[in-house]
TITOR-678467 format. One record per residue (C-alpha): residue number from 1; x, y negated, z negated; residue in one letter. Coordinates in Angstrom, 3 decimals. Each point is the difference from the previous one (the first is absolute). Example, Ala and Ser with C-alpha at 12.3 -4.5 7.8 and 13.67 -1.06 7.14 Angstrom:
<pts>
@i:1	u:12.300	v:4.500	w:-7.800	aa:A
@i:2	u:1.370	v:-3.440	w:0.660	aa:S
</pts>
This chain:
<pts>
@i:1	u:103.457	v:-177.827	w:-129.606	aa:M
@i:2	u:-3.753	v:0.860	w:-0.676	aa:V
@i:3	u:-0.853	v:1.629	w:-3.125	aa:T
@i:4	u:-3.192	v:1.133	w:-1.788	aa:N
@i:5	u:-1.365	v:-2.912	w:-1.889	aa:V
@i:6	u:-1.446	v:0.868	w:-3.534	aa:P
@i:7	u:-3.899	v:-0.306	w:-0.207	aa:G
@i:8	u:-0.265	v:0.703	w:4.125	aa:L
@i:9	u:-1.656	v:3.254	w:0.935	aa:E
@i:10	u:2.566	v:3.055	w:0.080	aa:Q
@i:11	u:1.339	v:0.877	w:3.354	aa:R
@i:12	u:-0.316	v:3.685	w:0.997	aa:V
@i:13	u:2.681	v:1.890	w:2.140	aa:A
@i:14	u:-0.026	v:3.389	w:1.587	aa:F
@i:15	u:3.140	v:1.550	w:0.785	aa:I
@i:16	u:0.176	v:3.094	w:2.450	aa:T
@i:17	u:3.103	v:1.879	w:-0.455	aa:G
@i:18	u:0.489	v:-1.220	w:-3.589	aa:V
@i:19	u:1.825	v:3.394	w:-0.780	aa:S
@i:20	u:2.918	v:-1.312	w:2.220	aa:G
@i:21	u:3.084	v:-2.377	w:-1.077	aa:Q
@i:22	u:-1.509	v:-3.012	w:1.284	aa:D
@i:23	u:-3.624	v:0.567	w:-1.353	aa:G
@i:24	u:1.382	v:0.563	w:-3.615	aa:S
@i:25	u:1.964	v:-3.145	w:0.137	aa:Y
@i:26	u:-3.071	v:-2.024	w:1.507	aa:L
@i:27	u:-2.237	v:1.675	w:-2.608	aa:A
@i:28	u:2.142	v:-1.350	w:-2.819	aa:E
@i:29	u:0.183	v:-3.548	w:1.778	aa:L
@i:30	u:-3.885	v:-0.395	w:0.407	aa:L
@i:31	u:-0.506	v:1.084	w:-3.679	aa:L
@i:32	u:2.462	v:-2.739	w:-1.130	aa:E
@i:33	u:-2.111	v:-2.347	w:1.939	aa:K
@i:34	u:-3.086	v:1.169	w:-1.592	aa:N
@i:35	u:-1.593	v:2.021	w:2.840	aa:Y
@i:36	u:-2.467	v:2.883	w:-0.623	aa:L
@i:37	u:2.278	v:2.619	w:2.116	aa:V
@i:38	u:-1.493	v:3.072	w:1.454	aa:H
@i:39	u:2.461	v:2.545	w:1.718	aa:G
@i:40	u:-0.562	v:2.698	w:2.623	aa:L
@i:41	u:2.238	v:3.168	w:-0.050	aa:A
@i:42	u:-0.417	v:2.928	w:2.275	aa:R
@i:43	u:0.886	v:2.711	w:-2.929	aa:R
@i:44	u:0.336	v:0.146	w:-3.573	aa:R
@i:45	u:3.358	v:-1.650	w:-1.097	aa:L
@i:46	u:3.055	v:2.352	w:-0.640	aa:L
@i:47	u:2.541	v:-0.874	w:-2.743	aa:D
@i:48	u:2.093	v:-2.109	w:2.180	aa:D
@i:49	u:0.996	v:-3.522	w:-1.037	aa:Q
@i:50	u:-2.760	v:-1.559	w:1.986	aa:V
@i:51	u:-2.376	v:2.220	w:-1.702	aa:G
@i:52	u:1.055	v:-0.689	w:-3.245	aa:L
@i:53	u:-0.210	v:-3.767	w:0.763	aa:V
@i:54	u:-3.705	v:0.321	w:0.883	aa:L
@i:55	u:-0.763	v:2.327	w:-2.782	aa:E
@i:56	u:1.250	v:-2.788	w:-2.504	aa:R
@i:57	u:-1.909	v:-2.411	w:1.858	aa:L
@i:58	u:-3.324	v:2.041	w:-0.097	aa:R
@i:59	u:0.429	v:0.612	w:-3.808	aa:S
@i:60	u:1.217	v:-3.354	w:-0.885	aa:A
@i:61	u:-2.194	v:-2.226	w:1.901	aa:S
@i:62	u:-3.878	v:-0.177	w:0.420	aa:V
@i:63	u:0.482	v:-2.038	w:3.148	aa:T
@i:64	u:1.456	v:2.780	w:2.035	aa:F
@i:65	u:-1.931	v:2.784	w:1.345	aa:R
@i:66	u:1.295	v:2.882	w:2.139	aa:L
@i:67	u:-2.170	v:1.588	w:2.821	aa:H
@i:68	u:0.610	v:3.025	w:2.118	aa:Y
@i:69	u:-0.590	v:0.266	w:3.792	aa:G
@i:70	u:1.347	v:-0.415	w:3.550	aa:D
@i:71	u:-0.108	v:-2.775	w:2.336	aa:L
@i:72	u:-1.226	v:2.421	w:2.796	aa:T
@i:73	u:-3.087	v:0.811	w:-2.191	aa:D
@i:74	u:-2.728	v:-2.332	w:1.013	aa:T
@i:75	u:-2.515	v:0.890	w:-2.443	aa:A
@i:76	u:2.375	v:-0.242	w:-3.090	aa:R
@i:77	u:1.561	v:-3.469	w:1.199	aa:I
@i:78	u:-3.406	v:-1.446	w:0.854	aa:L
@i:79	u:-1.200	v:0.999	w:-3.541	aa:Q
@i:80	u:2.939	v:-1.535	w:-1.900	aa:L
@i:81	u:-0.306	v:-3.071	w:1.939	aa:L
@i:82	u:-3.514	v:-0.268	w:-1.012	aa:Q
@i:83	u:0.521	v:0.613	w:-3.389	aa:E
@i:84	u:3.086	v:-2.234	w:-0.598	aa:I
@i:85	u:-0.975	v:-2.795	w:2.295	aa:E
@i:86	u:3.722	v:-1.229	w:0.159	aa:P
@i:87	u:0.922	v:-3.326	w:0.400	aa:D
@i:88	u:3.516	v:1.194	w:1.349	aa:E
@i:89	u:0.940	v:3.262	w:1.779	aa:V
@i:90	u:3.663	v:1.113	w:0.370	aa:Y
@i:91	u:0.360	v:2.639	w:2.509	aa:N
@i:92	u:3.140	v:1.778	w:-0.808	aa:L
@i:93	u:-0.835	v:3.621	w:0.496	aa:A
@i:94	u:1.578	v:1.705	w:2.817	aa:A
@i:95	u:2.249	v:2.768	w:1.152	aa:L
@i:96	u:3.204	v:-2.112	w:-0.515	aa:S
@i:97	u:2.966	v:2.346	w:0.413	aa:H
@i:98	u:1.161	v:-0.694	w:3.634	aa:V
@i:99	u:1.959	v:3.554	w:0.340	aa:S
@i:100	u:-3.180	v:1.883	w:-1.169	aa:V
@i:101	u:-2.227	v:-1.993	w:2.571	aa:S
@i:102	u:2.073	v:1.884	w:2.792	aa:F
@i:103	u:-0.971	v:3.269	w:-1.527	aa:Q
@i:104	u:-3.633	v:-0.616	w:-0.081	aa:I
@i:105	u:-0.637	v:-3.049	w:2.167	aa:P
@i:106	u:-3.846	v:0.910	w:0.241	aa:V
@i:107	u:-0.385	v:-0.450	w:-3.597	aa:T
@i:108	u:2.184	v:-3.066	w:-0.107	aa:A
@i:109	u:-2.228	v:-1.723	w:2.583	aa:L
@i:110	u:-3.366	v:1.271	w:-1.765	aa:N
@i:111	u:0.988	v:-1.365	w:-3.456	aa:V
@i:112	u:1.943	v:-3.344	w:1.123	aa:N
@i:113	u:-2.090	v:-0.824	w:3.088	aa:A
@i:114	u:-3.632	v:1.355	w:-0.661	aa:I
@i:115	u:0.232	v:-0.325	w:-3.617	aa:G
@i:116	u:0.299	v:-3.674	w:0.290	aa:T
@i:117	u:-2.857	v:-0.285	w:2.499	aa:M
@i:118	u:-2.123	v:2.164	w:-2.504	aa:N
@i:119	u:0.687	v:-2.731	w:-2.486	aa:L
@i:120	u:-0.670	v:-2.935	w:2.060	aa:L
@i:121	u:-3.216	v:1.472	w:1.437	aa:Q
@i:122	u:-1.202	v:1.053	w:-3.992	aa:C
@i:123	u:0.865	v:-3.791	w:-0.857	aa:I
@i:124	u:-2.633	v:-1.020	w:2.877	aa:V
@i:125	u:-2.434	v:2.745	w:-0.948	aa:I
@i:126	u:-0.204	v:-1.048	w:-3.515	aa:A
@i:127	u:-0.514	v:-3.533	w:0.985	aa:K
@i:128	u:3.384	v:-1.174	w:-1.620	aa:L
@i:129	u:1.384	v:-1.665	w:2.981	aa:E
@i:130	u:-0.481	v:-3.490	w:-1.268	aa:K
@i:131	u:0.807	v:0.533	w:-3.618	aa:K
@i:132	u:3.104	v:2.544	w:0.140	aa:T
@i:133	u:3.347	v:-0.844	w:1.097	aa:K
@i:134	u:2.279	v:2.570	w:1.543	aa:L
@i:135	u:3.921	v:0.554	w:-0.319	aa:Y
@i:136	u:1.275	v:2.429	w:2.628	aa:Q
@i:137	u:3.514	v:1.582	w:-0.282	aa:A
@i:138	u:1.547	v:-0.096	w:3.198	aa:S
@i:139	u:3.812	v:0.830	w:0.315	aa:T
@i:140	u:3.123	v:-1.201	w:1.567	aa:S
@i:141	u:0.111	v:3.319	w:1.726	aa:E
@i:142	u:-2.620	v:-1.163	w:2.357	aa:M
@i:143	u:2.803	v:-2.276	w:1.575	aa:F
@i:144	u:1.886	v:2.775	w:1.136	aa:G
@i:145	u:3.548	v:-0.379	w:1.837	aa:N
@i:146	u:0.144	v:-3.596	w:1.137	aa:H
@i:147	u:3.805	v:-0.451	w:-0.520	aa:G
@i:148	u:-0.784	v:-3.400	w:-1.526	aa:L
@i:149	u:1.962	v:-1.459	w:-2.900	aa:K
@i:150	u:-3.461	v:-0.999	w:-1.832	aa:K
@i:151	u:-3.668	v:0.840	w:0.563	aa:L
@i:152	u:-2.775	v:-2.096	w:-0.673	aa:D
@i:153	u:-3.901	v:-0.306	w:0.245	aa:E
@i:154	u:0.485	v:-0.636	w:3.850	aa:N
@i:155	u:2.067	v:2.913	w:0.729	aa:T
@i:156	u:-1.530	v:2.562	w:2.322	aa:P
@i:157	u:-1.048	v:3.460	w:-1.381	aa:F
@i:158	u:1.603	v:2.942	w:1.521	aa:Q
@i:159	u:-0.499	v:2.632	w:-2.504	aa:P
@i:160	u:2.091	v:3.535	w:0.672	aa:V
@i:161	u:-1.692	v:2.213	w:-2.812	aa:S
@i:162	u:-3.119	v:1.414	w:-0.629	aa:P
@i:163	u:-0.181	v:-1.681	w:-3.251	aa:Y
@i:164	u:0.692	v:-3.417	w:1.499	aa:A
@i:165	u:-2.282	v:0.660	w:2.810	aa:I
@i:166	u:-3.113	v:0.532	w:-2.478	aa:G
@i:167	u:1.123	v:-2.948	w:-2.005	aa:K
@i:168	u:-0.180	v:-2.060	w:3.121	aa:L
@i:169	u:-3.447	v:1.338	w:0.928	aa:A
@i:170	u:-1.256	v:-0.955	w:-3.602	aa:A
@i:171	u:1.692	v:-3.715	w:0.330	aa:H
@i:172	u:-1.735	v:-0.207	w:3.331	aa:L
@i:173	u:-3.438	v:1.026	w:-1.505	aa:A
@i:174	u:0.422	v:-2.489	w:-2.676	aa:A
@i:175	u:0.727	v:-2.827	w:2.264	aa:K
@i:176	u:-2.932	v:0.900	w:1.937	aa:S
@i:177	u:-2.373	v:0.107	w:-3.010	aa:F
@i:178	u:1.641	v:-3.536	w:-0.934	aa:R
@i:179	u:-0.788	v:-1.736	w:3.195	aa:E
@i:180	u:-3.266	v:1.705	w:0.940	aa:S
@i:181	u:-1.673	v:0.079	w:-3.319	aa:R
@i:182	u:1.497	v:-2.861	w:-1.692	aa:G
@i:183	u:1.407	v:2.012	w:-2.945	aa:M
@i:184	u:2.913	v:-0.911	w:-2.369	aa:F
@i:185	u:2.436	v:2.415	w:1.075	aa:I
@i:186	u:3.787	v:-0.510	w:-0.246	aa:V
@i:187	u:3.051	v:2.392	w:1.040	aa:S
@i:188	u:3.431	v:0.215	w:-1.653	aa:G
@i:189	u:2.684	v:1.167	w:2.155	aa:F
@i:190	u:2.174	v:1.410	w:-2.971	aa:L
@i:191	u:3.322	v:0.899	w:0.793	aa:F
@i:192	u:1.760	v:2.863	w:-2.133	aa:N
@i:193	u:-0.494	v:-0.520	w:-3.726	aa:H
@i:194	u:1.013	v:2.291	w:-2.886	aa:E
@i:195	u:-0.150	v:0.774	w:-3.690	aa:S
@i:196	u:0.372	v:2.700	w:-2.469	aa:P
@i:197	u:-3.749	v:0.575	w:0.675	aa:R
@i:198	u:1.106	v:1.004	w:3.726	aa:R
@i:199	u:-0.970	v:3.651	w:1.489	aa:G
@i:200	u:2.872	v:2.483	w:-0.562	aa:R
@i:201	u:-0.260	v:0.751	w:3.804	aa:T
@i:202	u:1.131	v:-3.415	w:1.054	aa:F
@i:203	u:3.770	v:-0.342	w:0.621	aa:I
@i:204	u:0.652	v:-2.674	w:-2.679	aa:T
@i:205	u:-1.498	v:2.399	w:-2.747	aa:R
@i:206	u:1.648	v:3.043	w:1.684	aa:R
@i:207	u:3.270	v:-2.159	w:-0.349	aa:I
@i:208	u:-0.182	v:-1.305	w:-3.744	aa:T
@i:209	u:-1.596	v:3.316	w:-1.217	aa:L
@i:210	u:2.884	v:2.147	w:1.441	aa:K
@i:211	u:2.739	v:-2.466	w:-1.361	aa:V
@i:212	u:-1.842	v:0.309	w:-3.063	aa:A
@i:213	u:0.251	v:3.806	w:-0.414	aa:Q
@i:214	u:3.795	v:-0.203	w:1.476	aa:M
@i:215	u:0.698	v:-2.258	w:-2.883	aa:S
@i:216	u:-1.225	v:2.624	w:-2.450	aa:L
@i:217	u:1.786	v:2.818	w:1.755	aa:G
@i:218	u:-3.532	v:1.388	w:1.215	aa:L
@i:219	u:0.830	v:-0.421	w:3.739	aa:A
@i:220	u:3.254	v:-0.200	w:2.183	aa:E
@i:221	u:-1.242	v:-1.322	w:3.467	aa:T
@i:222	u:-2.393	v:-2.609	w:1.385	aa:L
@i:223	u:-1.123	v:0.938	w:3.670	aa:V
@i:224	u:-1.383	v:-2.789	w:2.111	aa:V
@i:225	u:-0.713	v:-0.188	w:3.738	aa:A
@i:226	u:1.400	v:-3.344	w:1.061	aa:N
@i:227	u:2.465	v:-2.396	w:-1.827	aa:L
@i:228	u:-0.489	v:-2.888	w:2.315	aa:D
@i:229	u:-3.761	v:-0.701	w:0.044	aa:T
@i:230	u:-0.692	v:-3.500	w:-1.511	aa:T
@i:231	u:-3.036	v:-1.268	w:-1.653	aa:R
@i:232	u:-1.171	v:-3.332	w:-1.707	aa:D
@i:233	u:-0.305	v:1.455	w:-3.797	aa:W
@i:234	u:-1.952	v:-2.008	w:-2.462	aa:G
@i:235	u:-1.882	v:0.751	w:-3.446	aa:H
@i:236	u:-3.527	v:1.378	w:-0.046	aa:A
@i:237	u:-0.794	v:-2.534	w:-2.856	aa:R
@i:238	u:0.954	v:-2.909	w:1.991	aa:D
@i:239	u:-2.320	v:1.099	w:2.981	aa:Y
@i:240	u:-3.151	v:0.580	w:-1.540	aa:V
@i:241	u:0.431	v:-3.276	w:-1.554	aa:Q
@i:242	u:-0.054	v:-0.973	w:3.699	aa:A
@i:243	u:-3.106	v:2.042	w:0.939	aa:M
@i:244	u:-1.849	v:-1.949	w:-2.834	aa:W
@i:245	u:1.116	v:-3.331	w:1.349	aa:L
@i:246	u:-1.281	v:0.707	w:3.288	aa:M
@i:247	u:-3.451	v:0.646	w:-1.250	aa:M
@i:248	u:-0.001	v:-3.294	w:-1.785	aa:Q
@i:249	u:0.741	v:-1.939	w:3.469	aa:C
@i:250	u:-3.121	v:-2.155	w:0.946	aa:A
@i:251	u:-0.033	v:1.686	w:3.437	aa:D
@i:252	u:1.092	v:3.465	w:0.928	aa:P
@i:253	u:3.571	v:0.228	w:1.591	aa:Q
@i:254	u:2.575	v:2.970	w:0.356	aa:D
@i:255	u:3.466	v:-0.319	w:-1.495	aa:F
@i:256	u:3.409	v:1.661	w:0.359	aa:V
@i:257	u:1.169	v:0.879	w:-3.488	aa:I
@i:258	u:3.511	v:0.685	w:0.148	aa:A
@i:259	u:3.578	v:-1.002	w:-1.651	aa:T
@i:260	u:1.576	v:-0.904	w:3.235	aa:G
@i:261	u:3.055	v:1.914	w:-0.854	aa:Q
@i:262	u:0.537	v:3.636	w:1.380	aa:S
@i:263	u:2.272	v:2.711	w:-1.413	aa:H
@i:264	u:1.084	v:3.533	w:1.317	aa:S
@i:265	u:-0.431	v:3.159	w:-1.541	aa:V
@i:266	u:3.600	v:0.299	w:-0.384	aa:R
@i:267	u:0.168	v:-3.155	w:-2.281	aa:T
@i:268	u:-3.001	v:1.007	w:-1.863	aa:F
@i:269	u:1.919	v:3.555	w:-0.976	aa:I
@i:270	u:3.015	v:-2.006	w:-0.847	aa:E
@i:271	u:-1.706	v:-2.296	w:-2.401	aa:L
@i:272	u:-1.928	v:3.041	w:-1.351	aa:A
@i:273	u:3.586	v:1.507	w:-0.964	aa:F
@i:274	u:1.285	v:-3.136	w:-1.609	aa:Q
@i:275	u:-2.896	v:-0.053	w:-2.175	aa:A
@i:276	u:1.282	v:3.053	w:-1.565	aa:I
@i:277	u:3.800	v:-1.440	w:0.069	aa:G
@i:278	u:0.863	v:2.222	w:3.140	aa:K
@i:279	u:1.493	v:-1.107	w:3.400	aa:T
@i:280	u:-0.747	v:1.820	w:3.146	aa:I
@i:281	u:2.747	v:0.467	w:2.790	aa:R
@i:282	u:-1.374	v:0.568	w:3.535	aa:W
@i:283	u:1.834	v:2.554	w:2.388	aa:K
@i:284	u:-0.777	v:1.096	w:3.442	aa:G
@i:285	u:-2.563	v:-1.421	w:2.339	aa:C
@i:286	u:-3.568	v:0.760	w:1.206	aa:G
@i:287	u:-1.588	v:3.282	w:-1.323	aa:S
@i:288	u:3.711	v:1.040	w:-1.159	aa:E
@i:289	u:0.030	v:-2.937	w:-2.054	aa:E
@i:290	u:0.389	v:0.645	w:-3.908	aa:R
@i:291	u:-0.080	v:-1.633	w:-3.152	aa:G
@i:292	u:2.683	v:0.601	w:-2.895	aa:Y
@i:293	u:0.125	v:-1.231	w:-3.578	aa:L
@i:294	u:3.087	v:-2.099	w:-0.107	aa:D
@i:295	u:1.789	v:2.371	w:-2.738	aa:H
@i:296	u:-0.596	v:3.074	w:2.070	aa:E
@i:297	u:1.473	v:-1.217	w:3.204	aa:T
@i:298	u:3.591	v:1.208	w:-1.066	aa:Q
@i:299	u:-1.205	v:3.578	w:-0.421	aa:Q
@i:300	u:0.863	v:2.443	w:2.563	aa:A
@i:301	u:-3.531	v:1.056	w:1.014	aa:S
@i:302	u:-2.242	v:-2.559	w:-1.466	aa:P
@i:303	u:-3.873	v:0.432	w:-0.444	aa:T
@i:304	u:-1.585	v:-2.701	w:1.940	aa:P
@i:305	u:-2.523	v:-2.111	w:-2.035	aa:A
@i:306	u:-1.928	v:-1.149	w:2.989	aa:V
@i:307	u:-0.497	v:2.163	w:3.160	aa:V
@i:308	u:-1.834	v:-1.134	w:3.197	aa:V
@i:309	u:-2.433	v:2.548	w:1.387	aa:D
@i:310	u:-1.908	v:-1.485	w:3.222	aa:P
@i:311	u:-2.113	v:3.020	w:0.190	aa:S
@i:312	u:-1.964	v:-1.559	w:-3.066	aa:L
@i:313	u:-1.517	v:-2.157	w:2.693	aa:E
@i:314	u:-0.726	v:2.681	w:2.376	aa:S
@i:315	u:-3.831	v:-0.775	w:-0.377	aa:M
@i:316	u:0.547	v:-3.496	w:1.144	aa:R
@i:317	u:0.251	v:-0.415	w:3.687	aa:S
@i:318	u:0.470	v:-3.533	w:-0.551	aa:S
@i:319	u:0.886	v:-2.393	w:-2.895	aa:R
@i:320	u:0.362	v:-3.745	w:-0.785	aa:V
@i:321	u:3.702	v:-0.435	w:-0.452	aa:T
@i:322	u:-0.060	v:-3.747	w:-1.278	aa:D
@i:323	u:-2.589	v:-2.321	w:-1.709	aa:L
@i:324	u:0.712	v:-3.343	w:-1.500	aa:C
@i:325	u:-3.086	v:-2.469	w:-0.533	aa:G
@i:326	u:-0.555	v:-3.769	w:0.099	aa:D
@i:327	u:-2.155	v:-1.143	w:-3.063	aa:A
@i:328	u:0.267	v:-3.688	w:0.902	aa:S
@i:329	u:-3.880	v:-0.093	w:0.232	aa:K
@i:330	u:-0.600	v:1.570	w:-3.300	aa:A
@i:331	u:2.407	v:-2.464	w:-1.684	aa:A
@i:332	u:-1.673	v:-3.014	w:1.786	aa:S
@i:333	u:-3.500	v:1.044	w:-0.509	aa:V
@i:334	u:-0.087	v:2.226	w:-2.994	aa:L
@i:335	u:2.985	v:-1.331	w:-2.000	aa:R
@i:336	u:1.181	v:3.510	w:-0.185	aa:W
@i:337	u:3.535	v:0.969	w:0.067	aa:R
@i:338	u:1.637	v:3.404	w:-1.448	aa:P
@i:339	u:1.192	v:-0.401	w:-3.756	aa:S
@i:340	u:2.031	v:3.415	w:0.456	aa:W
@i:341	u:3.172	v:0.281	w:1.997	aa:S
@i:342	u:1.458	v:3.112	w:1.367	aa:F
@i:343	u:2.582	v:0.770	w:-2.305	aa:K
@i:344	u:-2.063	v:-0.567	w:-3.081	aa:V
</pts>
């Protein structure tokens, strides 16, 4: 593993999308490694968990600086690149919610694809293509529905959502700039990764928040669209470490980052209830399936703790049902392995 050596010039990093889950963990990691870190956010930070983390970093560290702007604003991005002259750029900014991308597909494509192309072109205009390394945040959603047991760097792409289409366009743009201009650009095909800083609209946070509310008597029922979708879930703190390791390679390469294990939404819900000392019993099937707390199943008309409502996915004309990654290359080349397990 490469770290900054005392006495050498301090490295400068620029993180787009710093106000997201990954951006905040990455900022902390780079500060620990003695970087000067610049972060880009689209708006003033709200009093959510990530916002509070970044405010703490800004007030406690003179080496963390927060800027406001948008990837699609060419003048602003060019201005920041010329001022910062970063050694490393981590492009994490995106419209990252798959379901939302079906509702605003043009916006998803504009932010995820055109925004990335704008960033790449601005690096060239600023004459930084030989100095600045770029990490492009790609996604496992680009692989789509293959029916394969595990997906790796050689798996063909077949995106099924506007989010994934935009991300694939961004990935191909990054690959083109790497090959045509000799730029150091790496792409990480990251499978699902979670943490307490995950946005509240994502399924994992919706589950954990609702179960927490139910444990306090503040809610009665969790509603989900599908119980049998499976994902390869890891922890965001592990995955930003992989991002940094990719940028330390002698030559730019692309990597799948995953745990190699997939679990269903059903299993995630069961473990969430176990965390508060409850057991779920399932009854029915399909859209009629319900989950009941074990102690309530003896009641004449028990109130379900979990309800399936397929209409929640009505805006998604198609979805990826199963995703599981093969991170063998990352293990071999980067010596990266996840430190968090699914059940921790």
